[in-house]
C-alpha positions as CSV (number, residue, x, y, z in Angstrom):
1,M,15.0,7.8,5.2
2,D,13.9,4.9,7.3
3,K,10.6,5.2,6.9
4,V,8.3,6.7,5.2
5,Y,4.7,5.1,5.0
6,L,2.5,6.7,2.0
7,D,-0.3,4.1,2.0
8,N,-2.9,5.6,3.9
9,A,-5.9,5.0,1.7
10,A,-5.2,1.5,2.5
11,T,-4.9,2.0,5.6
12,T,-3.9,4.5,8.6
13,Q,-1.3,4.3,11.5
14,V,-3.4,4.7,14.9
15,R,-4.1,7.4,17.1
16,E,-2.1,7.6,20.5
17,S,-5.7,8.6,21.8
18,V,-7.8,5.8,20.1
19,I,-4.7,3.4,21.6
20,V,-5.6,5.5,25.6
21,K,-9.4,4.4,24.9
22,M,-9.3,1.4,23.7
23,Q,-6.5,-0.3,26.5
24,D,-9.1,1.4,29.0
25,A,-11.6,-0.7,27.4
26,L,-9.9,-3.8,27.0
27,A,-8.5,-3.4,30.9
28,N,-12.0,-2.5,32.4
29,F,-15.1,-2.4,30.2
30,Y,-14.5,-5.9,29.8
31,G,-18.5,-7.2,30.4
32,N,-20.8,-8.5,27.5
33,P,-22.8,-5.8,26.4
34,S,-26.2,-8.3,26.4
35,S,-25.2,-8.7,30.6
36,T,-27.6,-6.8,32.2
37,H,-25.2,-6.7,35.4
38,S,-23.4,-3.7,36.0
39,Y,-20.1,-4.8,34.2
40,G,-22.6,-5.4,31.3
41,R,-24.7,-2.5,31.6
42,S,-21.4,0.1,31.4
43,A,-20.2,-1.5,28.1
44,K,-23.5,-1.2,26.9
45,T,-23.8,2.5,27.7
46,A,-20.7,3.0,26.0
47,I,-22.0,1.6,22.7
48,E,-25.2,3.4,22.3
49,S,-22.7,6.7,23.5
50,A,-20.5,5.8,20.3
51,R,-23.4,5.3,18.4
52,K,-25.2,8.6,19.6
53,T,-21.3,10.9,18.7
54,I,-21.2,9.5,14.7
55,A,-25.2,9.6,14.2
56,K,-25.5,13.2,15.5
57,H,-22.1,14.0,13.3
58,M,-24.2,12.7,10.0
59,N,-27.0,14.2,11.5
60,A,-28.6,11.1,11.6
61,H,-31.0,9.0,14.2
62,P,-28.6,6.5,16.5
63,S,-30.6,3.4,15.2
64,E,-29.2,4.4,11.8
65,I,-25.8,3.8,12.8
66,I,-25.1,0.1,12.7
67,F,-21.8,-1.5,14.1
68,T,-19.7,-3.8,11.2
69,S,-16.7,-5.5,11.0
70,G,-15.4,-2.8,8.9
71,G,-16.5,-1.5,5.3
72,T,-16.6,-5.0,3.1
73,E,-19.0,-6.3,5.7
74,A,-21.5,-3.6,5.9
75,D,-21.9,-3.0,1.2
76,N,-21.8,-6.6,1.5
77,M,-24.6,-6.5,3.7
78,I,-26.4,-3.5,2.2
79,L,-26.8,-5.3,-1.1
80,R,-27.3,-8.8,0.1
81,C,-29.9,-7.5,2.6
82,A,-31.5,-4.8,0.3
83,V,-32.2,-8.3,-2.6
84,R,-33.7,-10.6,0.5
85,D,-35.4,-8.2,2.0
86,L,-36.2,-5.1,-0.3
87,G,-37.4,-6.7,-3.6
88,V,-35.0,-5.1,-5.3
89,T,-34.7,-6.9,-9.3
90,T,-31.7,-4.9,-10.3
91,I,-28.3,-3.5,-9.3
92,I,-26.6,-0.8,-10.9
93,I,-23.4,-0.2,-10.4
94,T,-19.9,0.8,-11.6
95,K,-17.1,-1.5,-13.5
96,I,-14.6,1.2,-10.6
97,E,-16.2,-0.1,-7.7
98,H,-14.5,-1.1,-4.3
99,H,-14.1,-5.0,-5.3
100,A,-17.0,-5.7,-1.6
101,V,-19.3,-4.1,-4.0
102,L,-18.5,-5.6,-7.5
103,H,-17.8,-9.1,-6.4
104,T,-21.4,-9.2,-4.8
105,A,-23.4,-7.8,-7.6
106,E,-21.4,-10.5,-9.2
107,N,-22.2,-12.3,-7.3
108,L,-26.1,-11.7,-6.7
109,E,-26.2,-12.1,-10.5
110,K,-25.2,-15.5,-10.5
111,E,-27.1,-16.6,-7.2
112,S,-30.4,-15.0,-7.6
113,G,-31.0,-13.8,-10.8
114,V,-30.4,-10.0,-10.0
115,A,-30.4,-8.1,-14.0
116,L,-26.8,-6.4,-13.0
117,H,-26.3,-3.1,-15.4
118,Y,-23.6,-1.3,-15.6
119,V,-22.9,3.2,-15.5
120,D,-20.9,4.2,-18.0
121,L,-17.8,5.6,-17.3
122,D,-16.2,8.8,-18.8
123,D,-12.2,9.0,-20.0
124,F,-11.5,10.0,-16.6
125,G,-13.7,6.9,-15.0
126,N,-16.2,9.4,-13.8
127,P,-20.3,8.1,-13.6
128,K,-21.9,9.5,-16.6
129,L,-25.0,10.9,-14.7
130,D,-27.1,11.2,-17.9
131,H,-26.6,7.1,-18.8
132,L,-27.3,6.9,-15.3
133,E,-30.6,8.0,-16.1
134,V,-31.4,5.8,-19.1
135,L,-30.5,3.2,-16.8
136,L,-33.3,3.9,-14.2
137,K,-35.9,4.9,-16.8
138,Q,-35.5,1.4,-19.1
139,D,-37.8,-0.3,-17.2
140,D,-40.0,-0.6,-13.6
141,T,-38.0,-2.8,-11.2
142,K,-36.9,-2.5,-8.2
143,K,-33.6,-0.9,-8.0
144,L,-30.4,-0.6,-6.0
145,V,-27.9,2.6,-7.4
146,S,-23.9,1.4,-5.5
147,L,-21.8,4.2,-6.7
148,M,-18.9,4.9,-4.3
149,H,-18.2,8.4,-3.3
150,V,-14.2,8.2,-3.7
151,N,-12.9,6.4,-5.8
152,N,-10.3,4.3,-3.5
153,E,-7.6,4.2,-6.3
154,I,-7.3,6.8,-8.6
155,G,-9.2,8.7,-6.1
156,N,-11.8,10.6,-7.9
157,K,-14.9,12.1,-6.4
158,I,-18.4,11.9,-8.2
159,D,-21.5,14.8,-6.8
160,I,-22.9,12.5,-4.4
161,D,-25.8,14.7,-3.8
162,A,-27.1,14.6,-8.2
163,F,-26.8,10.9,-8.7
164,C,-28.6,10.5,-5.5
165,N,-31.9,13.0,-6.2
166,L,-31.5,10.9,-9.5
167,C,-32.2,8.0,-8.0
168,K,-35.1,9.6,-5.6
169,E,-36.6,11.1,-9.1
170,H,-37.2,7.3,-10.0
171,D,-37.5,5.6,-6.8
172,A,-34.8,3.5,-6.4
173,L,-32.5,2.2,-3.7
174,F,-29.4,4.9,-3.7
175,H,-26.2,3.1,-1.7
176,S,-22.4,4.7,-1.6
177,D,-19.4,2.8,-0.6
178,T,-17.9,5.7,2.0
179,V,-14.8,4.0,3.3
180,Q,-12.7,6.2,1.8
181,S,-14.3,9.5,2.3
182,I,-16.3,9.2,6.4
183,G,-13.7,10.5,8.3
184,H,-12.4,12.7,5.8
185,Y,-15.0,15.1,4.5
186,E,-18.6,16.2,6.5
187,W,-21.8,14.4,6.1
188,D,-25.4,14.8,6.5
189,V,-27.7,12.3,5.2
190,Q,-30.5,15.2,5.3
191,K,-28.5,17.2,3.1
192,T,-27.7,14.1,1.0
193,P,-30.3,11.3,1.3
194,A,-29.0,8.0,0.8
195,D,-30.5,5.2,2.0
196,F,-27.2,3.5,2.8
197,L,-23.3,4.3,3.5
198,T,-20.5,2.3,4.4
199,A,-17.0,3.3,6.6
200,A,-14.2,1.8,7.8
201,A,-12.6,3.5,11.1
202,H,-8.9,2.2,9.4
203,K,-9.5,4.4,7.4
204,F,-9.2,8.0,9.5
205,H,-6.8,6.4,12.2
206,G,-9.0,4.4,14.2
207,P,-8.2,0.0,14.5
208,K,-8.5,-2.7,12.2
209,G,-11.6,-4.3,12.4
210,I,-14.4,-2.1,12.7
211,G,-16.9,0.1,10.9
212,F,-20.1,1.2,10.2
213,A,-23.3,1.1,7.9
214,F,-26.1,4.1,7.7
215,I,-29.1,2.2,7.4
216,K,-32.1,4.7,6.6
217,R,-34.4,3.8,9.2
218,N,-37.9,1.7,8.6
219,S,-36.2,0.3,5.1
220,G,-37.7,-3.1,6.1
221,M,-33.8,-4.6,6.2
222,G,-33.4,-7.3,8.4
223,C,-30.0,-9.4,9.4
224,M,-27.3,-10.8,6.9
225,I,-25.7,-12.7,10.2
226,S,-28.4,-14.5,12.0
227,G,-28.4,-15.3,16.0
228,G,-28.4,-12.9,18.8
229,A,-30.3,-9.2,18.7
230,Q,-28.0,-6.9,18.9
231,E,-27.3,-4.0,16.9
232,R,-31.5,-3.4,16.6
233,G,-31.4,-7.4,15.0
234,H,-29.3,-6.0,12.0
235,R,-26.1,-8.2,12.7
236,A,-25.9,-10.6,15.7
237,G,-22.9,-11.8,18.1
238,T,-21.4,-10.0,20.7
239,E,-19.8,-6.4,19.8
240,A,-16.1,-6.0,19.7
241,F,-16.5,-3.2,22.2
242,H,-12.9,-1.8,23.3
243,N,-12.9,-1.7,18.9
244,I,-16.5,0.2,18.7
245,V,-14.6,3.4,21.8
246,G,-11.8,3.3,19.3
247,L,-14.2,4.4,16.5
248,E,-15.8,6.7,17.9
249,E,-12.4,8.1,19.4
250,A,-11.4,8.2,16.0
251,F,-14.4,9.6,15.2
252,I,-14.1,12.2,17.5
253,A,-10.2,13.1,16.4
254,A,-11.8,13.4,12.7
255,Y,-14.2,15.7,12.9
256,D,-12.5,18.0,15.6
257,H,-8.9,18.6,13.4
258,L,-11.2,18.2,10.3
259,D,-10.4,21.2,8.9
260,E,-6.4,22.4,9.8
261,E,-5.7,18.1,9.0
262,R,-7.6,18.3,5.8
263,D,-5.9,22.3,4.9
264,Y,-2.2,20.0,5.9
265,V,-2.7,17.0,3.9
266,S,-4.3,18.9,1.1
267,G,-0.8,21.1,1.0
268,L,1.3,17.7,1.3
269,K,-0.8,16.7,-2.1
270,K,0.0,20.0,-4.0
271,Y,3.3,19.5,-3.1
272,F,3.7,16.0,-4.4
273,V,1.9,16.8,-8.0
274,E,3.8,20.2,-8.2
275,N,7.3,18.5,-7.9
276,L,7.1,14.9,-9.5
277,T,6.0,16.8,-12.7
278,A,9.0,19.4,-12.2
279,Q,11.3,16.0,-11.8
280,I,9.6,13.5,-14.4
281,P,8.0,16.1,-16.4
282,E,6.8,12.5,-18.7
283,V,4.5,11.4,-15.5
284,K,0.9,11.0,-15.8
285,F,-2.0,10.7,-13.0
286,N,-4.3,8.6,-14.1
287,G,-8.2,9.3,-13.5
288,H,-9.2,13.3,-12.0
289,S,-6.2,12.0,-8.7
290,G,-3.7,14.9,-10.2
291,D,-6.1,17.2,-9.6
292,M,-7.1,18.7,-6.6
293,E,-11.0,19.9,-6.7
294,K,-12.0,16.8,-8.9
295,S,-10.2,14.2,-6.5
296,T,-9.9,13.6,-2.6
297,Y,-6.9,15.6,-0.8
298,T,-5.6,12.2,0.5
299,L,-4.1,10.3,-2.6
300,T,-3.2,10.5,-6.5
301,N,-2.0,7.9,-8.4
302,V,0.7,8.0,-10.8
303,C,2.0,6.7,-14.1
304,L,5.7,6.3,-14.7
305,P,7.3,6.3,-17.8
306,V,8.8,2.8,-17.1
307,S,9.1,-0.1,-19.2
308,K,7.1,-2.9,-18.8
309,E,10.3,-5.6,-18.0
310,K,11.5,-2.5,-15.7
311,A,8.5,-2.0,-14.1
312,L,8.7,-5.0,-12.5
313,M,11.1,-4.4,-10.1
314,L,9.5,-0.7,-9.0
315,L,7.6,-2.2,-6.0
316,F,10.7,-3.9,-4.4
317,H,12.6,-0.7,-5.4
318,L,10.9,1.2,-3.3
319,D,10.8,-1.2,-0.8
320,M,13.8,-1.8,-0.1
321,K,13.8,2.1,0.0
322,G,11.5,2.1,3.2
323,I,8.9,4.0,1.0
324,A,5.3,1.7,1.0
325,C,2.7,3.1,-1.1
326,S,0.2,0.7,-3.2
327,K,0.3,-0.6,-7.0
328,G,-3.5,0.0,-8.0
329,S,-5.8,-1.7,-3.9
330,A,-3.9,-3.1,-1.6
331,C,-7.0,-5.1,-1.2
332,Q,-6.1,-6.9,-4.9
333,S,-2.6,-6.7,-4.2
334,G,-1.9,-10.2,-3.7
335,S,-3.0,-10.7,-7.0
336,D,-1.4,-9.9,-10.7
337,A,-4.8,-9.6,-12.3
338,G,-3.9,-5.8,-12.4
339,S,-6.2,-2.8,-11.3
340,H,-10.1,-3.5,-12.4
341,V,-10.0,0.2,-12.4
342,L,-6.9,1.2,-14.7
343,S,-8.0,-1.2,-16.5
344,Q,-11.1,0.6,-17.6
345,I,-9.8,3.8,-18.1
346,L,-5.4,3.7,-19.3
347,S,-4.6,3.4,-23.1
348,E,-3.3,-0.4,-23.8
349,E,-0.3,2.0,-23.8
350,D,-0.1,3.2,-20.6
351,L,-1.3,-0.9,-19.2
352,Q,2.6,-1.3,-19.8
353,K,3.5,0.6,-17.3
354,P,3.7,0.7,-13.8
355,S,1.2,2.7,-11.9
356,L,1.2,3.8,-8.1
357,R,-1.2,4.8,-5.5
358,F,0.5,7.6,-2.9
359,S,-2.1,8.0,0.0
360,F,-1.4,10.8,2.7
361,S,-1.6,11.3,6.2
362,K,-1.1,13.9,8.9
363,Y,2.1,12.2,9.8
364,N,3.4,12.4,6.5
365,T,6.2,15.6,5.9
366,K,7.3,17.5,2.6
367,E,10.7,15.7,3.9
368,E,9.1,12.2,3.4
369,L,7.3,13.6,-0.1
370,D,11.0,15.2,-1.5
371,Y,13.1,11.6,-0.9
372,T,10.2,9.4,-2.4
373,I,10.5,11.8,-5.9
374,A,13.9,12.1,-5.4
375,M,13.9,7.6,-5.0
376,L,11.4,7.7,-7.5
377,K,13.9,9.8,-10.7
378,E,16.4,8.0,-9.5
379,F,14.4,4.6,-10.8
380,V,13.1,6.3,-13.8
381,E,16.6,7.5,-14.7
382,S,18.8,4.2,-13.6
């Protein structure tokens, strides 16, 4: 095969309907949404329509949806503004959060004197609910807990309702990086009463450079980017109208086709896990990524029985065969530091072996998976 794209957790192929919608926006709706003339009003109306569409799907109020440049900005906005505006002096996370949360929390510890605590993990990389309760009880400071719903490297899913409700019991704010789950799972913010959530369109077949933050009404949170009064005063700057309508189209399509596409992609992952295990019995699945119930249906993370020296050529080998996947997270692929997630859960022996993340979408086929497994087996046995 010429090309096999199995890096959908990094970014997804844009749907054709999204491209058409964005082309129309760029060609015909070029007015500044803040302008009062008809060109501006047309753009503004479409932006507010997108906001209402997302809010309706999530059972939120439109004013709670704030458009951002993506998940990283949204995570930064929420953590930083919670400290500055909401009196948060203690942040609680895990050591396997996305760097947008992990590094922001670490920087806030240095810059603002925030107390930073880490929830213990079990052997599979799941945060321990009982340890979070200990951390919540240890003092009376204002706390923000930030735990991602689906881990972007190993795919583990937390019981977000349990963690969210525990935080409410202890009067702590709760944020979840839901970049890997919004667009793939249903959301009802009335049933899952998080204070803050984040999303990125390019994770569910939308454009890059656009996402949103869910910020509960009357939170008291201000802006991180100062200037104009766009986005209810939460984010200054002329809105990326074409990206926002692309986000809306991708969001609508994701939920209109959620059941059928989830069934299809789940089938791909199950097929990959079963056949890879059959062809390479020594393979290991990191975290819960091989478990169809305890991890997301969109990705798996595998540890291959290959020496450290040979492992250096693995990604090159796969790329030469036309196969795209990730070593750890694409967000850190320019670094040789290794995966901060895997370093928390793997043995020293397994850390010397190559681990790869394969992530799936509606555009993949079983034939592509057969080819990928054959190439992996060829490399392992060579």
